[in-house]
C-alpha positions in Angstrom: 14.7 -27.5 -3.0 15.8 -26.1 0.4 19.3 -24.6 0.9 21.8 -26.9 2.5 23.1 -26.8 6.0 19.9 -25.5 7.5 20.0 -22.0 6.1 16.7 -20.4 5.6 15.7 -19.2 2.2 15.0 -15.6 1.4 13.3 -16.2 -1.9 9.7 -17.5 -2.2 8.9 -20.9 -3.6 8.0 -19.6 -7.0 11.2 -17.6 -7.4 13.3 -20.4 -5.9 12.0 -22.9 -8.4 12.4 -20.5 -11.4 15.9 -19.4 -10.1 15.1 -15.7 -10.4 15.9 -13.0 -7.9 13.2 -12.5 -5.3 12.4 -9.1 -3.7 10.0 -10.5 -1.1 11.9 -9.0 1.9 12.4 -5.6 0.2 8.7 -5.3 -0.7 7.7 -6.5 2.8 9.4 -3.5 4.3 7.3 -1.4 2.0 4.1 -3.0 3.3 3.5 -5.4 0.4 2.8 -9.1 1.0 4.0 -10.5 -2.3 7.1 -10.3 -4.3 7.0 -8.6 -7.7 7.1 -11.9 -9.6 4.1 -13.4 -7.7 2.2 -10.1 -7.8 2.6 -9.9 -11.5 1.1 -13.4 -11.9 -1.5 -12.9 -9.1 -0.4 -16.0 -7.2 0.3 -16.6 -3.5 3.8 -15.7 -2.4 5.0 -18.0 0.4 8.0 -19.9 1.6 7.7 -23.6 2.6 11.0 -24.9 4.2 9.3 -27.4 6.5 11.1 -30.3 4.8 14.5 -29.1 6.0 15.3 -31.1 9.1 17.9 -28.6 10.4 15.6 -25.7 10.3 12.8 -27.7 12.0 15.2 -28.7 14.7 16.4 -25.2 15.3 12.9 -23.8 15.5 11.9 -26.5 17.9 15.0 -25.8 20.0 14.2 -22.1 20.0 10.7 -22.9 21.2 12.1 -24.9 24.1 14.2 -21.9 25.2 17.1 -21.7 22.9 19.4 -24.6 24.1 21.8 -25.9 21.5 23.9 -28.9 22.5 23.4 -28.0 26.1 24.5 -24.4 25.6 22.6 -21.2 25.2 21.8 -20.8 21.5 22.6 -17.1 21.2 25.8 -18.3 19.5 28.4 -16.0 21.0 32.0 -17.3 20.6 33.9 -16.7 24.4 35.6 -13.6 25.6 39.3 -12.9 25.2 39.8 -11.5 21.8 41.8 -8.8 23.5 41.8 -10.0 27.1 40.4 -13.2 28.6 37.8 -13.0 31.3 38.8 -14.1 34.9 36.7 -17.2 34.4 38.6 -18.5 31.5 39.8 -21.5 33.5 36.2 -22.5 34.3 35.5 -22.8 30.6 38.4 -25.0 29.9 36.6 -28.2 30.8 34.0 -27.6 28.1 36.7 -26.9 25.6 38.5 -30.1 26.7 35.4 -32.2 26.1 34.7 -30.5 22.8 38.3 -31.0 21.5 38.4 -34.6 22.8 35.2 -35.3 20.7 36.8 -33.7 17.7 39.9 -35.9 18.0 37.7 -39.0 18.3 35.9 -38.2 15.1 39.0 -37.3 13.2 37.4 -34.2 11.7 40.0 -31.6 11.0 37.8 -29.5 8.7 34.4 -29.3 10.4 34.7 -25.8 12.0 31.3 -25.9 13.7 31.0 -29.6 14.6 32.4 -29.2 18.2 32.1 -25.5 19.0 30.6 -24.5 22.2 28.1 -21.9 21.1 28.9 -19.4 23.8 32.3 -18.7 22.5 31.9 -14.9 22.8 29.4 -14.7 25.6 29.6 -11.6 27.8 32.0 -10.0 25.4 32.0 -6.8 23.3 32.3 -9.2 20.3 29.4 -11.5 19.3 28.8 -13.8 16.4 25.4 -15.3 16.1 24.8 -19.0 15.4 23.2 -18.2 12.0 26.3 -16.2 11.0 28.6 -19.1 12.0 26.6 -21.4 9.9 26.8 -18.9 7.0 30.6 -18.7 7.3 30.8 -22.4 7.6 28.9 -22.9 4.3 31.0 -20.3 2.5 34.4 -21.7 3.5 33.6 -25.4 4.1 30.8 -25.9 1.5 29.5 -29.5 1.8 32.6 -31.2 2.9 32.1 -33.6 5.6 34.4 -35.1 8.2 37.8 -36.0 6.8 38.7 -39.4 8.1 42.3 -39.8 9.1 42.8 -43.0 10.9 46.5 -42.4 11.5 45.8 -39.0 13.1 42.9 -40.5 15.1 45.1 -43.1 16.6 47.8 -40.6 17.4 45.3 -38.3 19.1 43.9 -41.2 21.1 47.4 -42.2 22.2 48.1 -38.6 23.2 45.1 -37.2 25.1 47.6 -34.5 26.1 47.5 -30.9 25.8 44.0 -30.3 26.9 44.8 -31.4 30.4 47.8 -29.0 30.4 45.5 -26.2 29.2 43.3 -26.6 32.3 46.3 -26.1 34.6 47.3 -22.7 33.3 46.2 -19.7 35.4 44.8 -16.4 34.3 48.1 -14.6 34.3 49.5 -17.2 31.9 46.4 -16.7 29.7 46.7 -13.0 28.9 50.5 -12.7 29.1 50.6 -9.9 31.7 53.1 -10.1 34.5 54.6 -13.3 33.1 58.1 -14.1 33.9 59.7 -16.4 31.3 62.9 -18.2 31.8 65.8 -17.7 29.4 65.1 -21.2 28.1 61.5 -20.3 27.2 62.5 -17.1 25.5 65.3 -18.8 23.7 62.8 -21.3 22.3 61.5 -18.8 19.9 64.9 -17.7 18.6 64.4 -14.0 19.1 68.2 -13.6 19.4 68.5 -15.4 16.1 67.2 -12.3 14.4 69.2 -9.9 16.5 66.1 -8.6 18.4 66.0 -8.3 22.1 63.6 -10.8 23.5 62.3 -8.2 26.0 61.2 -6.0 23.1 59.6 -8.9 21.3 57.6 -10.0 24.4 56.5 -6.4 24.9 55.5 -6.3 21.2 53.4 -9.5 21.6 51.4 -7.9 24.5 51.1 -4.6 22.7 49.5 -6.3 19.7 46.6 -7.5 21.7 46.3 -4.2 23.6 46.4 -1.9 20.7 46.6 -3.5 17.2 44.1 -6.3 17.5 40.8 -4.9 18.9 39.4 -3.3 15.8 39.9 -6.4 13.5 41.0 -9.4 15.6 42.4 -12.5 13.8 43.2 -14.8 16.8 42.1 -15.2 20.4 44.5 -13.7 22.9 44.1 -16.4 25.6 44.5 -19.2 23.1 47.7 -17.5 21.8 49.2 -17.2 25.3 48.3 -20.8 26.1 50.2 -22.0 23.0 53.0 -19.6 23.8 53.5 -20.8 27.3 53.3 -24.5 26.2 55.9 -23.9 23.4 53.5 -25.1 20.7 53.1 -21.7 19.0 54.1 -21.4 15.4 57.4 -19.5 14.8 55.8 -17.6 11.9 52.9 -16.5 14.1 55.3 -15.2 16.7 57.1 -13.1 14.2 53.9 -11.8 12.7 52.3 -10.8 16.0 55.5 -9.2 17.3 55.9 -7.3 14.0 52.4 -5.9 14.2 52.8 -5.0 17.9 56.2 -3.4 17.5 54.9 0.1 16.6 53.2 0.5 20.0 56.2 -0.2 22.2 58.8 2.2 23.5 62.1 1.0 22.0 64.9 2.7 20.2 64.9 2.2 16.4 61.7 0.2 16.6 61.0 0.7 12.9 64.1 -1.2 11.9 63.2 -3.9 14.4 59.8 -4.2 12.8 61.3 -4.5 9.4 63.7 -7.1 10.6 60.9 -9.2 12.1 58.9 -8.8 8.9 61.8 -9.8 6.7 62.4 -12.8 8.9 58.8 -13.8 8.6 58.8 -13.5 4.8 62.0 -15.5 4.4 61.0 -18.3 6.7 57.4 -18.5 5.4 58.5 -18.8 1.8 61.2 -21.3 2.8 58.7 -23.4 4.8 56.2 -23.5 1.9 58.8 -24.5 -0.6 60.2 -27.2 1.7 56.9 -28.7 2.8 56.1 -32.3 1.7 52.4 -31.6 1.5 51.4 -28.6 -0.6 47.7 -29.0 0.3 47.9 -28.5 4.1 48.8 -25.6 6.3 48.8 -25.1 10.1 46.1 -22.9 11.5 48.5 -20.6 13.2 50.6 -20.3 10.1 47.5 -19.2 8.2 46.7 -16.7 11.0 50.3 -15.3 10.6 49.8 -14.9 6.9 46.5 -13.0 7.5 48.4 -10.7 9.9 51.1 -9.8 7.4 48.9 -9.2 4.3 49.4 -5.6 3.0 52.5 -5.0 5.1 54.9 -2.6 3.4 58.3 -4.3 3.3 61.6 -2.4 3.0 63.1 -4.2 0.0 66.3 -2.1 -0.1 68.1 -4.7 2.0 66.4 -7.9 0.7 67.5 -10.0 -2.3 65.4 -9.3 -5.4 64.3 -12.9 -5.7 62.8 -12.8 -2.1 61.0 -9.6 -2.8 59.5 -10.9 -6.0 58.4 -14.2 -4.4 56.8 -12.2 -1.6 54.8 -10.1 -4.0 53.5 -13.4 -5.5 52.7 -15.5 -2.5 52.2 -13.0 0.4 49.1 -11.4 -1.2 45.4 -11.2 -0.4 44.5 -13.6 -3.3 47.0 -16.2 -2.0 45.5 -16.0 1.5 41.9 -16.5 0.1 42.9 -19.4 -2.1 44.8 -21.1 0.8 41.9 -20.6 3.1 39.4 -22.0 0.6 41.5 -24.9 -0.8 44.0 -26.1 1.8 43.3 -28.5 4.6 43.9 -26.5 7.8 45.6 -28.4 10.5 44.7 -27.8 14.1 47.9 -29.4 15.5 51.6 -29.2 15.2 52.5 -31.6 12.3 56.2 -31.3 12.9 56.1 -34.1 15.4 54.6 -37.0 13.6 54.4 -39.3 16.6 52.8 -36.9 19.2 51.1 -34.0 17.4 49.9 -31.3 19.9 46.5 -29.7 19.6 46.4 -25.9 19.3 44.4 -24.2 21.9 40.8 -23.4 21.0 41.4 -24.3 17.4 37.7 -24.5 16.5 36.9 -21.0 17.7 40.0 -19.6 16.1 39.0 -21.2 12.8 35.6 -19.4 12.9 37.2 -16.2 13.8 39.6 -16.5 10.9 36.7 -17.2 8.5 34.9 -14.1 9.8 38.1 -12.0 9.3 38.6 -13.4 5.8 35.1 -12.8 4.6 35.0 -9.2 5.8 38.6 -8.5 4.6 37.8 -9.9 1.1 34.5 -8.1 0.8 36.1 -4.6 1.3 39.3 -5.5 -0.6 37.4 -6.5 -3.7 35.2 -3.4 -3.4 38.2 -1.1 -3.3 39.9 -3.0 -6.2 36.5 -3.2 -8.1 37.1 -6.8 -8.9 35.1 -10.0 -8.3 35.9 -12.1 -5.3 37.6 -15.5 -5.4 35.3 -16.7 -2.7 32.5 -18.7 -4.4 29.2 -17.0 -4.8 27.2 -19.7 -3.1 25.5 -17.4 -0.6 22.8 -15.9 -2.8 19.6 -15.5 -0.9 21.2 -16.2 2.5 23.5 -13.1 2.5 20.6 -10.7 2.0 18.8 -12.3 4.9 21.9 -11.8 7.1 22.0 -8.1 6.3 18.3 -7.5 7.1 18.1 -8.3 10.8 19.3 -6.3 13.8 22.7 -7.6 14.8 23.7 -8.2 18.4 27.2 -6.6 18.5 30.3 -5.7 16.6 31.1 -9.0 14.9 27.6 -9.4 13.5 27.3 -5.8 12.5 30.6 -5.9 10.6 29.7 -9.1 8.9 26.3 -7.7 7.8 28.1 -4.7 6.4 30.6 -6.9 4.6 27.7 -8.8 3.0 26.4 -5.5 1.6 29.9 -4.5 0.4 30.1 -7.9 -1.4 26.7 -7.2 -3.0 28.0 -3.8 -4.1 30.9 -5.4 -5.9 28.8 -8.1 -7.5 26.3 -5.5 -8.7 28.4 -2.5 -9.7 31.6 -4.2 -10.8 30.2 -7.2 -12.8 31.3 -7.6 -16.4 27.8 -6.5 -17.6 27.9 -3.3 -15.5 31.4 -2.5 -16.8 30.3 -3.0 -20.4 26.7 -1.7 -20.4 26.5 0.5 -17.3 24.8 0.1 -13.9 21.1 -0.6 -13.8 19.1 2.1 -12.2 17.1 0.0 -9.7 20.2 -1.8 -8.5 21.6 1.5 -7.3 18.4 2.4 -5.5 18.4 -1.1 -3.8 21.9 -0.7 -2.6 21.2 2.6 -1.0 18.1 1.1 0.7 20.2 -1.7 2.1 22.8 0.8 3.5 20.0 2.9 5.0 18.4 -0.1 6.6 21.8 -1.3 8.0 22.4 2.1 9.5 18.9 2.7 11.0 17.9 -0.9 12.0 20.5 -3.5 11.5 23.4 -1.9 13.3 23.3 -2.6 17.1 21.7 0.2 19.1 24.8 0.9 21.2 27.0 1.2 18.1 24.4 3.1 15.9 25.1 6.6 14.7 22.7 9.1 16.3 23.1 12.7 14.9 21.8 16.1 15.8 20.1 18.5 13.4 23.5 19.5 11.9 24.4 15.9 11.2 27.0 15.7 14.0 27.2 12.4 16.0 25.2 12.9 19.2 27.4 12.9 22.3 24.6 11.3 24.4 25.7 7.7 25.3 23.2 4.9 24.7 22.2 3.0 27.9 23.2 -0.6 27.3 21.9 -3.2 29.7 25.0 -5.4 29.3 27.9 -3.5 30.9 30.4 -5.8 29.2 29.6 -4.1 25.8 30.5 -0.7 26.9 34.2 -1.2 27.3 37.1 1.0 26.5 36.9 0.0 22.8 33.3 0.9 22.2 34.1 4.2 20.5 36.6 2.4 18.3 34.0 0.0 17.1 31.6 2.8 16.4 34.2 4.7 14.4 35.1 1.6 12.3 31.5 0.8 11.5 30.5 4.4 10.7 33.6 4.9 8.5 33.0 1.7 6.5 29.4 2.5 5.9 30.3 5.9 4.6 33.0 4.4 2.5 30.5 2.1 0.8 28.4 5.1 -0.1 31.3 6.8 -1.7 32.3 3.7 -3.6 28.9 3.7 -5.2 29.7 7.1 -6.6 33.1 5.9 -7.7 31.7 2.9 -9.6 28.9 4.8 -11.2 31.2 7.6 -12.3 33.6 5.1 -13.9 31.1 2.6 -15.5 28.1 5.0 -16.2 24.4 4.4 -15.9 22.1 2.5 -18.3 19.7 4.6 -20.3 21.6 7.8 -19.8 19.1 9.9 -21.7 16.1 9.2 -19.5 14.8 11.4 -16.7 15.1 8.6 -14.2 18.9 8.4 -15.0 19.2 12.1 -14.3 17.4 11.8 -11.1 19.6 8.9 -10.0 22.7 10.8 -10.9 21.6 13.7 -8.6 20.9 11.2 -5.9 24.4 9.6 -6.2 25.9 13.1 -6.0 23.8 13.9 -3.0 24.6 10.7 -1.2 28.4 11.2 -1.8 28.4 14.8 -0.5 26.4 13.8 2.5 28.8 10.9 3.2 31.7 13.4 2.9 30.0 15.8 5.3 29.2 13.1 7.8 32.8 11.8 7.7 34.1 15.2 8.6 31.7 15.2 11.6 32.9 11.7 12.5 36.5 12.8 12.4 35.7 15.7 14.7 33.9 13.3 17.0 36.9 10.9 17.1 39.2 13.7 18.2 37.2 13.8 21.5 37.6 10.1 22.2 41.0 8.6 22.9 41.7 5.2 24.3 43.4 5.0 27.7 45.2 1.9 28.9 46.6 0.6 32.1 50.1 1.8 31.1 48.7 5.4 30.8 49.4 5.3 27.0 47.0 7.4 24.9 46.2 6.7 21.3 43.7 8.2 18.9 41.1 5.9 17.5 42.6 6.3 14.0 46.0 5.2 15.4 44.4 1.9 16.5 42.7 1.2 13.2 45.0 2.6 10.5 44.0 0.2 7.7 40.4 1.3 8.0 40.1 4.7 9.6 43.3 6.3 8.4 42.9 5.0 4.8 39.3 6.0 4.6 40.1 9.5 5.8 42.9 9.8 3.3 40.7 8.5 0.5 37.9 11.0 1.3 40.6 13.8 1.5 41.7 12.9 -2.0 38.1 12.9 -3.2 37.4 16.2 -1.6 40.4 17.7 -3.4 39.3 16.3 -6.7 35.8 17.7 -6.1 37.3 21.1 -5.6 39.4 20.8 -8.8 36.3 19.8 -10.8 34.4 22.8 -9.3 37.2 25.1 -10.5 36.7 23.8 -14.0 32.9 23.6 -14.2 31.7 26.2 -11.6 29.1 25.6 -8.9 25.7 24.1 -9.7 23.1 26.4 -11.1 21.1 26.5 -7.9 24.2 27.7 -5.9 25.2 30.4 -8.4 24.8 34.0 -7.5 22.2 36.1 -9.3 24.8 38.9 -9.7 27.5 38.2 -12.2 30.1 40.2 -10.2 29.6 37.9 -7.2 29.9 34.6 -9.1 33.7 34.5 -8.9 33.7 35.2 -5.2 31.1 32.5 -4.6 33.1 30.0 -6.5 36.2 30.8 -4.5 34.3 30.3 -1.2 33.0 27.0 -2.4 36.5 25.8 -3.4 37.9 27.0 -0.1 35.2 25.0 1.7 36.6 21.8 0.0 40.2 22.9 1.0 39.1 23.2 4.6 37.4 19.8 4.5 40.5 18.2 3.0 42.6 19.7 5.8 40.3 18.2 8.4 40.5 14.8 6.9 44.2 15.1 6.4 44.8 16.1 10.0 42.7 13.1 11.1 44.7 10.7 9.0 47.9 12.2 10.5 46.9 11.1 14.0 48.0 7.5 13.1 51.4 8.4 14.5 52.4 4.9 15.6 52.7 3.6 12.0 55.6 4.5 9.8 53.6 4.1 6.5 51.4 7.1 7.6 54.1 9.4 6.2 53.7 7.8 2.7 49.9 8.1 2.9 50.2 11.8 3.8 52.7 12.4 1.1 50.2 11.1 -1.6 47.3 13.2 -0.4 49.5 16.3 0.1 50.3 16.2 -3.7 46.6 16.3 -4.4 46.1 19.2 -2.0 48.9 21.1 -3.6 47.2 20.6 -7.0 43.9 22.0 -5.5 45.7 25.0 -4.1 47.4 25.8 -7.4 44.0 25.7 -9.2 42.5 27.9 -6.5 45.2 30.5 -7.0 44.3 30.8 -10.6 40.7 31.9 -9.9 
């Protein structure tokens, strides 16, 4: 039985019928033509998916030159995650036709039914058509069009906003050099929260310039279209301004940020409690919730009830459940007679799915808990992580697939109870190695010299649009996440143990886990030193470190590895160096041990200094405070030697 929605199977016919795990692709990389199950039975190992109409159609389309619905089938969603291209107006006509077709069918849930598959063409971001199908299956399952005759009649009576979208010029798209009237600024009630509208407008622009590039949630040009047309959600405005506030020059900006965050929390909870339909949510409200997940609120001035409700409903699990179970509206439902379509809603939905899948994969890995996203991607997810990706979006999604497999393998109830299976750990390392060496795009891949330091030689990329000012940021994020996955393997194995601990294979694997962890720590130090040499420069002459632009990933990974380095040094003080590193002279052993511990002290200092470069974020002080306590503990143990 083929997979649904045209997704190609990874397992062979025999394993697929028996519903057993197939290692056909893994053995193919080792030069073997059959999976282990077929080889054991001496039968032919093959995959026959010719009865799947969607797969046949896609293969025929590719043979004719890769045209999908009149568009190039490379599947890139359009530029303008940080800035729209100058030709954004020229693409509006295709978006108008696409959105008009969606209104005619009344399908509010089919994310891919009307997408123009060049949505990120000529952009540093790219998401392939197969990956969009994969995300659609994960979050939409098998649900078909949701018929809403009332909504369809309303849309046909209001062919509206799309014609207005085509009339906006490029300055109105990206928000630069815009001059808003006092009526337009007053529409969003900035003064209602005692915040200067000029500061908030600057914060909106700063979000797309500084906070959004490493992990975008919404399209910049679509946001500015909605903003100028006064159809943008109030919650989304507060969330975007809150996240952009740390990057503006304003007195007391930290209190302004907390004020915007508190207003968002209060109005979000109030809106959800007063809604008549608890099974629907606006797309831009969901984007706002995704922006404010993991924000550290100052509860000293908030009522206890509001703080407790926020800890219940403004969480990662709440965001996942709402994305999976709620009907996401692409229009403003406040006006029941003339609902207004949000700009580029279909593309924004796919981008939100991409963000949610990656965020959930690494969140669950850090928490060592199983995901709430259904596990209906078996066989397909492995296929996505075994092909060379085109650019940043595909590479990050492929790494998120591996992180999800890490969690499912190492943190399952069986592994927590019985220990991790030896072969599973080897397979996970092989997947990470393959992603690093073959799957990651060439211009984002980590090339090192003989000492393991990232090579400073730039990769010649034929497409100049991919070598923008954020390329180093994308490299740093991908490299750090891959090294973080390797260290999480060690963390899980140390906590849950290995099956058959008495065997020689288990001892060999334990040494490999230790080796991989130490190598990841050494490479992260080299990456930190590399990131010091690359700062981002903007049109306003502002300079920011790469870690300052991606604090939730780069800063937190540096802090976590700093903590691990300190713990490694403390353990070394207790147990001494490995036998192979011990001095043959008894008088020198204490001195050798001190030098080894001092090495970990220096590594921790490098990682701590790297985390400290996230100066635009107030919570950096709390992160440094936690790792400084661990560093003080290491120093005290060193003084006792």
